[in-house]
C-alpha positions, 0 to 999 in steps of 0.5 A: 223222695222220687228216684231221680238217679235211677231215671238218670241212669235209664237215660244213660248219663255219665256223672262227672260230679256229685250233682252233675251228669252228662248226656248227649243231647237230642230232643229225647233226651232233653224233653226227659231232662226237663221232665225229671227237672220238673219233678225236682223242682215240684218236690222243693229242689233245684234243678237246672238243665245246661247245654255245654260242649267239652273244650277238646277233643280229647275230652270229648273222646275220653267221656264217649270212650266212658260212656261206651264202656258202662254200656258194654259191661251191661252187654256183657253182663246181658250176654251172660245171663243169656248164656245161662238161660240155655241151661233153664227148663223149657218154661223158664227159658221163654219167660227168660228170653222175653226178660232178656229182650226188654233189657236189650233194648232198654240198654240200647235206648242208652247206648250213645257210642256203641261197642262190639258188644252190642252186637255180640249181645243181640247175636247171642239173643237172637241165637238163644231165641231160634234155639227155642224155635227148633226145639218146638219144630 
């Protein structure tokens, strides 16, 4: 079995029910979902992509808030990791900074409703990088 759930989480889906996820519609997401659905059917499973709208603006706001909070938690974890990197030895800090930058890019790809933590995470990573440049000078 291939990691369907991992692929869906990487896209930033919100799980509504068992086997039912939602994602803002754009061309990138649609293409990615089509690839995942194709993988499922090639493996003998069933998959369908439905395009729908929530019935009310209140439900849309609730879903957006839920997705925003999920990503905000990921940004907060990244911020905590960046703070811990400051205490590492120099060689390890560079590798950790590279990993943090990759993780920041991955989170941003699934950040459809940006929380304030987005800018804070970017700022912390930028400050960490700047601190390494100051030490190297």
